[in-house]
C-alpha positions in Angstrom: 156.9 134.8 125.9 155.3 131.5 125.1 151.7 132.4 125.6 150.9 133.4 122.0 152.5 130.2 120.8 150.3 128.2 123.1 147.2 130.0 121.9 148.1 129.3 118.3 148.6 125.6 119.1 145.3 125.4 120.9 143.5 127.1 118.0 145.0 124.6 115.6 144.0 121.7 117.7 140.4 122.9 118.3 139.6 123.8 114.7 138.7 120.3 113.7 136.5 120.0 116.7 134.4 123.0 115.5 133.6 121.2 112.3 132.4 118.1 114.2 130.5 120.2 116.7 128.2 121.3 113.8 127.7 117.6 112.9 125.5 116.0 115.5 124.4 112.9 113.6 125.9 109.6 114.8 127.0 106.9 112.3 123.6 105.0 112.2 121.7 108.3 111.7 124.1 109.4 109.0 123.9 106.0 107.2 120.1 106.2 107.4 120.1 109.7 106.0 122.3 108.6 103.1 120.0 105.7 102.3 116.9 107.9 102.4 118.5 110.4 100.1 119.6 107.6 97.7 116.1 107.3 96.2 117.2 105.0 93.3 119.1 102.7 95.6 122.3 102.7 93.5 124.6 103.5 96.5 125.5 107.0 95.2 124.0 110.4 95.7 123.4 112.4 92.6 123.0 116.2 92.7 119.3 115.8 92.2 119.1 113.4 95.2 121.3 115.7 97.3 119.0 118.6 96.6 116.5 117.0 99.0 118.7 118.1 101.9 119.9 121.7 102.1 123.2 120.8 103.8 124.1 118.1 101.4 123.2 120.2 98.4 125.4 123.1 99.7 128.4 120.8 100.4 128.0 118.6 97.3 130.7 120.1 95.1 133.3 120.2 97.9 132.5 116.7 99.0 132.7 115.3 95.5 136.5 114.6 95.8 136.9 112.7 92.5 134.6 115.1 90.6 132.4 112.4 89.1 129.2 114.2 89.8 128.0 111.8 92.5 128.7 111.2 96.2 129.9 107.9 97.6 129.1 107.3 101.3 132.7 108.2 102.2 132.4 111.5 100.4 128.9 112.1 102.0 130.5 111.6 105.4 132.6 114.7 104.9 129.5 117.0 104.9 128.5 118.3 108.4 124.9 117.5 109.1 122.5 118.4 111.8 119.4 116.6 113.0 116.3 117.7 111.1 118.5 119.4 108.4 
């Protein structure tokens, strides 16, 4: 029977959508959030700057792909955010 295989395929295809469903900021809002958090204006988020937003602080270590202790905007984009976070 093919039905279980189809369900597995659907689950695999929908999994990324669940992550994005949690993230309801559009690109301009996300960029604005990054700039507001970057209080020293250096283009990076430190752990101290990230602490101002619960979601960013919680996702900091996972998002810091190169483990340099700061987030670039590209790394910041990987953290799901909600409005008002």
